[in-house]
N, CA and C atoms of all chains as a GROMACS GRO file, in nm:
protein
  474
    1MET      N    1  -2.463  -0.778   0.647
    1MET     CA    2  -2.324  -0.840   0.653
    1MET      C    3  -2.280  -0.810   0.521
    2LYS      N    4  -2.154  -0.801   0.514
    2LYS     CA    5  -2.031  -0.743   0.422
    2LYS      C    6  -1.965  -0.876   0.376
    3ALA      N    7  -1.930  -0.881   0.258
    3ALA     CA    8  -1.855  -1.004   0.206
    3ALA      C    9  -1.789  -0.951   0.083
    4ARG      N   10  -1.674  -1.007   0.074
    4ARG     CA   11  -1.557  -0.957  -0.022
    4ARG      C   12  -1.509  -1.076  -0.082
    5VAL      N   13  -1.508  -1.081  -0.209
    5VAL     CA   14  -1.494  -1.199  -0.293
    5VAL      C   15  -1.347  -1.160  -0.395
    6HIS      N   16  -1.237  -1.206  -0.366
    6HIS     CA   17  -1.156  -1.206  -0.476
    6HIS      C   18  -1.176  -1.321  -0.580
    7VAL      N   19  -1.134  -1.287  -0.684
    7VAL     CA   20  -1.150  -1.394  -0.817
    7VAL      C   21  -0.992  -1.384  -0.889
    8MET      N   22  -0.898  -1.436  -0.889
    8MET     CA   23  -0.751  -1.454  -0.964
    8MET      C   24  -0.796  -1.562  -1.018
    9LEU      N   25  -0.695  -1.525  -1.168
    9LEU     CA   26  -0.680  -1.635  -1.276
    9LEU      C   27  -0.560  -1.738  -1.144
   10LYS      N   28  -0.599  -1.844  -1.193
   10LYS     CA   29  -0.482  -1.952  -1.152
   10LYS      C   30  -0.364  -1.936  -1.201
   11SER      N   31  -0.259  -1.993  -1.106
   11SER     CA   32  -0.106  -1.950  -1.137
   11SER      C   33  -0.066  -2.040  -1.261
   12GLY      N   34  -0.048  -2.031  -1.350
   12GLY     CA   35  -0.025  -2.105  -1.446
   12GLY      C   36  -0.111  -2.036  -1.572
   13VAL      N   37  -0.198  -1.998  -1.546
   13VAL     CA   38  -0.281  -1.912  -1.660
   13VAL      C   39  -0.231  -1.811  -1.699
   14LEU      N   40  -0.226  -1.763  -1.851
   14LEU     CA   41  -0.180  -1.648  -1.871
   14LEU      C   42  -0.276  -1.560  -1.830
   15ASP      N   43  -0.224  -1.419  -1.793
   15ASP     CA   44  -0.288  -1.319  -1.752
   15ASP      C   45  -0.242  -1.192  -1.832
   16PRO      N   46  -0.354  -1.192  -1.935
   16PRO     CA   47  -0.269  -1.068  -2.044
   16PRO      C   48  -0.344  -0.932  -2.006
   17GLN      N   49  -0.419  -0.916  -1.927
   17GLN     CA   50  -0.463  -0.801  -1.839
   17GLN      C   51  -0.321  -0.748  -1.727
   18GLY      N   52  -0.297  -0.850  -1.684
   18GLY     CA   53  -0.151  -0.823  -1.629
   18GLY      C   54  -0.040  -0.788  -1.659
   19GLU      N   55  -0.034  -0.851  -1.767
   19GLU     CA   56   0.085  -0.823  -1.868
   19GLU      C   57   0.076  -0.712  -1.932
   20ALA      N   58  -0.017  -0.660  -1.946
   20ALA     CA   59  -0.045  -0.524  -2.033
   20ALA      C   60  -0.005  -0.433  -1.937
   21VAL      N   61  -0.062  -0.442  -1.810
   21VAL     CA   62  -0.018  -0.358  -1.705
   21VAL      C   63   0.147  -0.357  -1.655
   22ARG      N   64   0.170  -0.468  -1.664
   22ARG     CA   65   0.387  -0.485  -1.643
   22ARG      C   66   0.423  -0.382  -1.735
   23HIS      N   67   0.373  -0.397  -1.878
   23HIS     CA   68   0.456  -0.352  -1.984
   23HIS      C   69   0.418  -0.209  -1.993
   24ALA      N   70   0.312  -0.167  -1.959
   24ALA     CA   71   0.231  -0.003  -1.925
   24ALA      C   72   0.356   0.033  -1.798
   25LEU      N   73   0.376  -0.021  -1.695
   25LEU     CA   74   0.431   0.020  -1.567
   25LEU      C   75   0.566   0.050  -1.612
   26GLY      N   76   0.626  -0.044  -1.687
   26GLY     CA   77   0.781  -0.053  -1.754
   26GLY      C   78   0.805   0.104  -1.848
   27GLN      N   79   0.695   0.116  -1.915
   27GLN     CA   80   0.696   0.229  -1.999
   27GLN      C   81   0.704   0.346  -1.953
   28LEU      N   82   0.647   0.345  -1.831
   28LEU     CA   83   0.602   0.499  -1.725
   28LEU      C   84   0.753   0.497  -1.653
   29GLY      N   85   0.838   0.409  -1.648
   29GLY     CA   86   0.968   0.411  -1.572
   29GLY      C   87   0.950   0.369  -1.441
   30PHE      N   88   0.871   0.276  -1.430
   30PHE     CA   89   0.878   0.197  -1.316
   30PHE      C   90   0.938   0.067  -1.307
   31ASP      N   91   1.051   0.047  -1.279
   31ASP     CA   92   1.142  -0.018  -1.276
   31ASP      C   93   1.115  -0.143  -1.137
   32GLY      N   94   1.170  -0.270  -1.180
   32GLY     CA   95   1.154  -0.349  -1.056
   32GLY      C   96   1.039  -0.419  -1.044
   33VAL      N   97   0.951  -0.397  -1.118
   33VAL     CA   98   0.832  -0.487  -1.130
   33VAL      C   99   0.823  -0.604  -1.156
   34GLU      N  100   0.813  -0.700  -1.090
   34GLU     CA  101   0.847  -0.830  -1.140
   34GLU      C  102   0.766  -0.927  -1.179
   35GLY      N  103   0.653  -0.893  -1.135
   35GLY     CA  104   0.486  -0.946  -1.196
   35GLY      C  105   0.395  -0.860  -1.163
   36VAL      N  106   0.283  -0.906  -1.252
   36VAL     CA  107   0.154  -0.828  -1.215
   36VAL      C  108   0.015  -0.922  -1.259
   37ARG      N  109  -0.041  -0.973  -1.146
   37ARG     CA  110  -0.155  -1.030  -1.162
   37ARG      C  111  -0.278  -0.950  -1.162
   38GLN      N  112  -0.396  -0.940  -1.207
   38GLN     CA  113  -0.493  -0.852  -1.248
   38GLN      C  114  -0.620  -0.960  -1.234
   39GLY      N  115  -0.690  -0.923  -1.126
   39GLY     CA  116  -0.824  -0.997  -1.091
   39GLY      C  117  -0.937  -0.891  -1.053
   40LYS      N  118  -1.034  -0.982  -1.010
   40LYS     CA  119  -1.188  -0.869  -0.986
   40LYS      C  120  -1.198  -0.923  -0.803
   41VAL      N  121  -1.251  -0.815  -0.769
   41VAL     CA  122  -1.307  -0.810  -0.661
   41VAL      C  123  -1.435  -0.749  -0.625
   42ILE      N  124  -1.539  -0.856  -0.568
   42ILE     CA  125  -1.653  -0.845  -0.590
   42ILE      C  126  -1.712  -0.789  -0.436
   43GLU      N  127  -1.784  -0.669  -0.401
   43GLU     CA  128  -1.798  -0.667  -0.279
   43GLU      C  129  -1.989  -0.669  -0.246
   44LEU      N  130  -2.002  -0.755  -0.136
   44LEU     CA  131  -2.160  -0.796  -0.159
   44LEU      C  132  -2.215  -0.712  -0.051
   45ASP      N  133  -2.337  -0.676  -0.028
   45ASP     CA  134  -2.411  -0.646   0.097
   45ASP      C  135  -2.543  -0.745   0.117
   46LEU      N  136  -2.540  -0.783   0.194
   46LEU     CA  137  -2.606  -0.919   0.244
   46LEU      C  138  -2.700  -0.908   0.359
   47ALA      N  139  -2.836  -0.946   0.338
   47ALA     CA  140  -2.935  -0.904   0.433
   47ALA      C  141  -2.898  -1.006   0.555
   48GLU      N  142  -2.814  -1.136   0.505
   48GLU     CA  143  -2.778  -1.255   0.620
   48GLU      C  144  -2.723  -1.210   0.758
   49THR      N  145  -2.720  -1.243   0.840
   49THR     CA  146  -2.676  -1.179   0.967
   49THR      C  147  -2.570  -1.290   1.044
   50ASP      N  148  -2.589  -1.407   0.962
   50ASP     CA  149  -2.505  -1.523   1.060
   50ASP      C  150  -2.385  -1.506   0.957
   51ALA      N  151  -2.247  -1.507   1.007
   51ALA     CA  152  -2.137  -1.494   0.924
   51ALA      C  153  -2.124  -1.636   0.886
   52GLU      N  154  -2.119  -1.755   0.935
   52GLU     CA  155  -2.089  -1.876   0.870
   52GLU      C  156  -2.187  -1.944   0.745
   53GLN      N  157  -2.348  -1.916   0.780
   53GLN     CA  158  -2.448  -1.877   0.674
   53GLN      C  159  -2.432  -1.796   0.570
   54ALA      N  160  -2.364  -1.656   0.587
   54ALA     CA  161  -2.330  -1.602   0.484
   54ALA      C  162  -2.185  -1.653   0.424
   55ARG      N  163  -2.077  -1.701   0.471
   55ARG     CA  164  -1.986  -1.773   0.400
   55ARG      C  165  -2.048  -1.864   0.308
   56ALA      N  166  -2.122  -1.948   0.363
   56ALA     CA  167  -2.152  -2.050   0.290
   56ALA      C  168  -2.236  -2.029   0.133
   57THR      N  169  -2.305  -1.915   0.146
   57THR     CA  170  -2.395  -1.841   0.074
   57THR      C  171  -2.320  -1.813  -0.034
   58VAL      N  172  -2.215  -1.706  -0.004
   58VAL     CA  173  -2.086  -1.677  -0.084
   58VAL      C  174  -2.054  -1.750  -0.157
   59THR      N  175  -1.970  -1.846  -0.090
   59THR     CA  176  -1.907  -1.955  -0.145
   59THR      C  177  -1.970  -2.060  -0.270
   60GLU      N  178  -2.109  -2.055  -0.248
   60GLU     CA  179  -2.199  -2.113  -0.348
   60GLU      C  180  -2.224  -1.995  -0.479
   61MET      N  181  -2.225  -1.864  -0.415
   61MET     CA  182  -2.223  -1.762  -0.543
   61MET      C  183  -2.099  -1.802  -0.652
   62CYS      N  184  -2.022  -1.796  -0.569
   62CYS     CA  185  -1.894  -1.832  -0.620
   62CYS      C  186  -1.873  -1.941  -0.723
   63GLU      N  187  -1.920  -2.023  -0.672
   63GLU     CA  188  -1.909  -2.149  -0.769
   63GLU      C  189  -2.009  -2.176  -0.848
   64LYS      N  190  -2.125  -2.093  -0.878
   64LYS     CA  191  -2.209  -2.106  -0.951
   64LYS      C  192  -2.214  -1.951  -1.048
   65LEU      N  193  -2.136  -1.846  -0.998
   65LEU     CA  194  -2.149  -1.725  -1.090
   65LEU      C  195  -2.036  -1.668  -1.120
   66LEU      N  196  -1.955  -1.611  -0.955
   66LEU     CA  197  -1.860  -1.544  -0.956
   66LEU      C  198  -1.737  -1.567  -1.040
   67ALA      N  199  -1.705  -1.701  -0.990
   67ALA     CA  200  -1.595  -1.735  -1.068
   67ALA      C  201  -1.574  -1.833  -1.172
   68ASN      N  202  -1.479  -1.865  -1.274
   68ASN     CA  203  -1.504  -1.990  -1.354
   68ASN      C  204  -1.352  -2.077  -1.259
   69THR      N  205  -1.432  -2.168  -1.230
   69THR     CA  206  -1.337  -2.232  -1.135
   69THR      C  207  -1.266  -2.313  -1.201
   70VAL      N  208  -1.238  -2.348  -1.358
   70VAL     CA  209  -1.169  -2.408  -1.423
   70VAL      C  210  -1.044  -2.316  -1.448
   71ILE      N  211  -1.057  -2.193  -1.433
   71ILE     CA  212  -0.913  -2.130  -1.457
   71ILE      C  213  -0.926  -2.021  -1.349
   72GLU      N  214  -1.007  -2.002  -1.266
   72GLU     CA  215  -0.996  -1.867  -1.162
   72GLU      C  216  -1.010  -1.960  -1.040
   73SER      N  217  -0.940  -1.919  -0.905
   73SER     CA  218  -0.960  -1.938  -0.794
   73SER      C  219  -1.026  -1.801  -0.713
   74TYR      N  220  -1.104  -1.832  -0.616
   74TYR     CA  221  -1.143  -1.733  -0.530
   74TYR      C  222  -1.104  -1.743  -0.408
   75SER      N  223  -1.168  -1.611  -0.320
   75SER     CA  224  -1.136  -1.627  -0.166
   75SER      C  225  -1.222  -1.582  -0.124
   76VAL      N  226  -1.276  -1.580   0.004
   76VAL     CA  227  -1.417  -1.515   0.074
   76VAL      C  228  -1.390  -1.449   0.190
   77GLU      N  229  -1.411  -1.290   0.220
   77GLU     CA  230  -1.379  -1.246   0.339
   77GLU      C  231  -1.538  -1.215   0.380
   78ILE      N  232  -1.548  -1.261   0.500
   78ILE     CA  233  -1.666  -1.175   0.572
   78ILE      C  234  -1.656  -1.077   0.670
   79ALA      N  235  -1.693  -0.974   0.653
   79ALA     CA  236  -1.635  -0.843   0.724
   79ALA      C  237  -1.803  -0.809   0.803
   80MET      N  238   0.916  -0.814  -0.275
   80MET     CA  239   0.775  -0.740  -0.196
   80MET      C  240   0.663  -0.739  -0.241
   81LYS      N  241   0.535  -0.787  -0.206
   81LYS     CA  242   0.434  -0.792  -0.270
   81LYS      C  243   0.302  -0.666  -0.231
   82ALA      N  244   0.268  -0.624  -0.345
   82ALA     CA  245   0.134  -0.528  -0.306
   82ALA      C  246   0.038  -0.541  -0.359
   83ARG      N  247  -0.048  -0.523  -0.283
   83ARG     CA  248  -0.209  -0.568  -0.353
   83ARG      C  249  -0.258  -0.390  -0.364
   84VAL      N  250  -0.326  -0.398  -0.492
   84VAL     CA  251  -0.409  -0.287  -0.503
   84VAL      C  252  -0.554  -0.311  -0.515
   85HIS      N  253  -0.651  -0.251  -0.451
   85HIS     CA  254  -0.783  -0.228  -0.466
   85HIS      C  255  -0.832  -0.125  -0.560
   86VAL      N  256  -0.906  -0.126  -0.684
   86VAL     CA  257  -0.938  -0.030  -0.742
   86VAL      C  258  -1.115  -0.036  -0.755
   87MET      N  259  -1.191   0.052  -0.686
   87MET     CA  260  -1.351   0.016  -0.695
   87MET      C  261  -1.379   0.174  -0.746
   88LEU      N  262  -1.491   0.162  -0.776
   88LEU     CA  263  -1.604   0.292  -0.839
   88LEU      C  264  -1.615   0.364  -0.704
   89LYS      N  265  -1.604   0.504  -0.698
   89LYS     CA  266  -1.641   0.593  -0.596
   89LYS      C  267  -1.766   0.566  -0.576
   90SER      N  268  -1.840   0.592  -0.467
   90SER     CA  269  -1.952   0.548  -0.420
   90SER      C  270  -2.025   0.690  -0.484
   91GLY      N  271  -2.138   0.664  -0.544
   91GLY     CA  272  -2.244   0.735  -0.624
   91GLY      C  273  -2.215   0.729  -0.812
   92VAL      N  274  -2.103   0.642  -0.829
   92VAL     CA  275  -2.070   0.648  -0.949
   92VAL      C  276  -2.151   0.526  -0.996
   93LEU      N  277  -2.204   0.483  -1.106
   93LEU     CA  278  -2.327   0.394  -1.135
   93LEU      C  279  -2.214   0.279  -1.150
   94ASP      N  280  -2.244   0.191  -1.131
   94ASP     CA  281  -2.141   0.064  -1.131
   94ASP      C  282  -2.239  -0.046  -1.203
   95PRO      N  283  -2.238  -0.054  -1.343
   95PRO     CA  284  -2.310  -0.167  -1.450
   95PRO      C  285  -2.277  -0.303  -1.423
   96GLN      N  286  -2.174  -0.361  -1.353
   96GLN     CA  287  -2.086  -0.451  -1.367
   96GLN      C  288  -2.156  -0.534  -1.258
   97GLY      N  289  -2.162  -0.423  -1.124
   97GLY     CA  290  -2.196  -0.497  -1.007
   97GLY      C  291  -2.354  -0.512  -1.018
   98GLU      N  292  -2.435  -0.402  -1.089
   98GLU     CA  293  -2.579  -0.428  -1.122
   98GLU      C  294  -2.589  -0.565  -1.194
   99ALA      N  295  -2.551  -0.597  -1.273
   99ALA     CA  296  -2.541  -0.708  -1.343
   99ALA      C  297  -2.566  -0.842  -1.266
  100VAL      N  298  -2.415  -0.806  -1.202
  100VAL     CA  299  -2.413  -0.989  -1.100
  100VAL      C  300  -2.508  -0.926  -0.996
  101ARG      N  301  -2.565  -0.839  -0.965
  101ARG     CA  302  -2.674  -0.852  -0.833
  101ARG      C  303  -2.811  -0.910  -0.934
  102HIS      N  304  -2.824  -0.891  -1.032
  102HIS     CA  305  -2.963  -0.906  -1.122
  102HIS      C  306  -2.935  -1.059  -1.159
  103ALA      N  307  -2.785  -1.134  -1.157
  103ALA     CA  308  -2.774  -1.229  -1.182
  103ALA      C  309  -2.783  -1.335  -1.080
  104LEU      N  310  -2.746  -1.322  -0.954
  104LEU     CA  311  -2.764  -1.364  -0.823
  104LEU      C  312  -2.926  -1.383  -0.805
  105GLY      N  313  -3.008  -1.284  -0.811
  105GLY     CA  314  -3.166  -1.276  -0.805
  105GLY      C  315  -3.188  -1.407  -0.913
  106GLN      N  316  -3.146  -1.395  -1.031
  106GLN     CA  317  -3.224  -1.499  -1.115
  106GLN      C  318  -3.169  -1.631  -1.047
  107LEU      N  319  -3.080  -1.643  -1.030
  107LEU     CA  320  -3.027  -1.760  -0.974
  107LEU      C  321  -3.089  -1.837  -0.830
  108GLY      N  322  -3.179  -1.737  -0.770
  108GLY     CA  323  -3.234  -1.749  -0.645
  108GLY      C  324  -3.170  -1.723  -0.538
  109PHE      N  325  -3.070  -1.666  -0.523
  109PHE     CA  326  -2.998  -1.576  -0.413
  109PHE      C  327  -3.065  -1.454  -0.358
  110ASP      N  328  -3.172  -1.497  -0.251
  110ASP     CA  329  -3.209  -1.355  -0.223
  110ASP      C  330  -3.148  -1.285  -0.083
  111GLY      N  331  -3.168  -1.199  -0.083
  111GLY     CA  332  -3.084  -1.093   0.049
  111GLY      C  333  -2.997  -1.026  -0.010
  112VAL      N  334  -2.969  -1.048  -0.162
  112VAL     CA  335  -2.850  -0.942  -0.172
  112VAL      C  336  -2.864  -0.789  -0.197
  113GLU      N  337  -2.806  -0.710  -0.142
  113GLU     CA  338  -2.871  -0.580  -0.112
  113GLU      C  339  -2.777  -0.472  -0.199
  114GLY      N  340  -2.700  -0.508  -0.225
  114GLY     CA  341  -2.591  -0.442  -0.357
  114GLY      C  342  -2.483  -0.508  -0.368
  115VAL      N  343  -2.424  -0.486  -0.476
  115VAL     CA  344  -2.274  -0.532  -0.532
  115VAL      C  345  -2.187  -0.438  -0.602
  116ARG      N  346  -2.085  -0.413  -0.551
  116ARG     CA  347  -2.011  -0.362  -0.650
  116ARG      C  348  -1.889  -0.424  -0.660
  117GLN      N  349  -1.843  -0.411  -0.836
  117GLN     CA  350  -1.731  -0.479  -0.880
  117GLN      C  351  -1.610  -0.388  -0.898
  118GLY      N  352  -1.517  -0.437  -0.838
  118GLY     CA  353  -1.375  -0.346  -0.891
  118GLY      C  354  -1.268  -0.448  -0.926
  119LYS      N  355  -1.137  -0.389  -0.915
  119LYS     CA  356  -1.022  -0.467  -0.985
  119LYS      C  357  -0.925  -0.499  -0.881
  120VAL      N  358  -0.862  -0.588  -0.862
  120VAL     CA  359  -0.752  -0.606  -0.780
  120VAL      C  360  -0.627  -0.652  -0.856
  121ILE      N  361  -0.553  -0.577  -0.819
  121ILE     CA  362  -0.388  -0.602  -0.890
  121ILE      C  363  -0.286  -0.661  -0.781
  122GLU      N  364  -0.263  -0.754  -0.809
  122GLU     CA  365  -0.119  -0.799  -0.754
  122GLU      C  366  -0.004  -0.777  -0.778
  123LEU      N  367   0.080  -0.690  -0.738
  123LEU     CA  368   0.227  -0.667  -0.783
  123LEU      C  369   0.358  -0.742  -0.694
  124ASP      N  370   0.438  -0.774  -0.792
  124ASP     CA  371   0.548  -0.852  -0.724
  124ASP      C  372   0.642  -0.769  -0.750
  125LEU      N  373   0.716  -0.694  -0.659
  125LEU     CA  374   0.804  -0.565  -0.649
  125LEU      C  375   0.980  -0.625  -0.585
  126ALA      N  376   1.047  -0.554  -0.688
  126ALA     CA  377   1.206  -0.594  -0.596
  126ALA      C  378   1.238  -0.519  -0.492
  127GLU      N  379   1.139  -0.389  -0.477
  127GLU     CA  380   1.164  -0.328  -0.391
  127GLU      C  381   1.196  -0.381  -0.244
  128THR      N  382   1.265  -0.359  -0.155
  128THR     CA  383   1.260  -0.429  -0.037
  128THR      C  384   1.154  -0.350   0.102
  129ASP      N  385   1.211  -0.210   0.088
  129ASP     CA  386   1.158  -0.133   0.170
  129ASP      C  387   0.994  -0.102   0.158
  130ALA      N  388   0.928  -0.138   0.292
  130ALA     CA  389   0.769  -0.137   0.287
  130ALA      C  390   0.731  -0.022   0.251
  131GLU      N  391   0.785   0.108   0.321
  131GLU     CA  392   0.764   0.251   0.303
  131GLU      C  393   0.777   0.299   0.149
  132GLN      N  394   0.900   0.243   0.090
  132GLN     CA  395   0.952   0.318  -0.061
  132GLN      C  396   0.842   0.227  -0.145
  133ALA      N  397   0.794   0.102  -0.124
  133ALA     CA  398   0.740   0.022  -0.191
  133ALA      C  399   0.586   0.096  -0.180
  134ARG      N  400   0.489   0.152  -0.095
  134ARG     CA  401   0.413   0.200  -0.076
  134ARG      C  402   0.380   0.338  -0.151
  135ALA      N  403   0.523   0.416  -0.144
  135ALA     CA  404   0.506   0.529  -0.185
  135ALA      C  405   0.494   0.540  -0.357
  136THR      N  406   0.587   0.385  -0.416
  136THR     CA  407   0.576   0.373  -0.556
  136THR      C  408   0.473   0.339  -0.602
  137VAL      N  409   0.391   0.257  -0.540
  137VAL     CA  410   0.266   0.198  -0.588
  137VAL      C  411   0.142   0.318  -0.572
  138THR      N  412   0.161   0.375  -0.480
  138THR     CA  413   0.057   0.498  -0.478
  138THR      C  414   0.084   0.577  -0.638
  139GLU      N  415   0.204   0.610  -0.637
  139GLU     CA  416   0.225   0.660  -0.746
  139GLU      C  417   0.183   0.596  -0.901
  140MET      N  418   0.197   0.468  -0.908
  140MET     CA  419   0.119   0.401  -1.003
  140MET      C  420  -0.009   0.427  -1.026
  141CYS      N  421  -0.084   0.396  -0.900
  141CYS     CA  422  -0.202   0.420  -0.880
  141CYS      C  423  -0.244   0.531  -0.936
  142GLU      N  424  -0.181   0.652  -0.887
  142GLU     CA  425  -0.241   0.808  -0.968
  142GLU      C  426  -0.228   0.792  -1.114
  143LYS      N  427  -0.072   0.740  -1.143
  143LYS     CA  428  -0.072   0.770  -1.289
  143LYS      C  429  -0.123   0.649  -1.398
  144LEU      N  430  -0.123   0.532  -1.326
  144LEU     CA  431  -0.177   0.438  -1.434
  144LEU      C  432  -0.327   0.349  -1.394
  145LEU      N  433  -0.304   0.310  -1.268
  145LEU     CA  434  -0.423   0.160  -1.199
  145LEU      C  435  -0.542   0.225  -1.203
  146ALA      N  436  -0.534   0.337  -1.108
  146ALA     CA  437  -0.683   0.392  -1.127
  146ALA      C  438  -0.716   0.512  -1.200
  147ASN      N  439  -0.824   0.519  -1.246
  147ASN     CA  440  -0.905   0.675  -1.275
  147ASN      C  441  -0.941   0.761  -1.164
  148THR      N  442  -0.850   0.850  -1.118
  148THR     CA  443  -0.908   0.900  -0.995
  148THR      C  444  -1.025   0.998  -1.026
  149VAL      N  445  -1.084   1.023  -1.139
  149VAL     CA  446  -1.195   1.096  -1.104
  149VAL      C  447  -1.302   1.026  -1.059
  150ILE      N  448  -1.314   0.877  -1.118
  150ILE     CA  449  -1.429   0.801  -1.076
  150ILE      C  450  -1.389   0.698  -0.999
  151GLU      N  451  -1.257   0.635  -0.962
  151GLU     CA  452  -1.255   0.531  -0.889
  151GLU      C  453  -1.152   0.597  -0.778
  152SER      N  454  -1.181   0.467  -0.688
  152SER     CA  455  -1.079   0.505  -0.545
  152SER      C  456  -0.987   0.376  -0.538
  153TYR      N  457  -0.893   0.400  -0.445
  153TYR     CA  458  -0.789   0.297  -0.447
  153TYR      C  459  -0.743   0.278  -0.309
  154SER      N  460  -0.696   0.154  -0.292
  154SER     CA  461  -0.625   0.165  -0.155
  154SER      C  462  -0.491   0.032  -0.186
  155VAL      N  463  -0.423   0.060  -0.107
  155VAL     CA  464  -0.301  -0.008  -0.128
  155VAL      C  465  -0.248  -0.126  -0.008
  156GLU      N  466  -0.208  -0.220  -0.030
  156GLU     CA  467  -0.173  -0.294   0.085
  156GLU      C  468  -0.063  -0.363   0.061
  157ILE      N  469   0.055  -0.318   0.127
  157ILE     CA  470   0.208  -0.390   0.141
  157ILE      C  471   0.210  -0.534   0.227
  158ALA      N  472   0.242  -0.602   0.177
  158ALA     CA  473   0.261  -0.759   0.225
  158ALA      C  474   0.389  -0.789   0.225
   0.00000   0.00000   0.00000
């Protein structure tokens, strides 16, 4: 079973990577870019076959390792 | 208009970040993790209002800046 986790900085937390990308896009001539946020995506290949159990496990992985929940939010997709 | 870009290492390209996550998950007691790939997600807030035009622009951004197409693949979602 495949799972995909998105980890983004919470809104309000300064995102220097996103700002750098926005600046670089402007310099390359891309106008009309009003905001950029950069985050991580983690794709997991799990032996688990039950979707609900997989979601619970991946949520626990996020809490313990994948996200810093003080400044980052995460979302889990099971496919 | 919002766009989301996923940038992942192409399959076959070694992914040390993903390997590090897989190893750390194993050490935390999460069994049954068969593979981990880590990539980037970039969320763009665009002034453009036409979806097709936005997709074309973001694809060009990927080719020029956001992805290293030698080793990375990207996908664009317009929302």
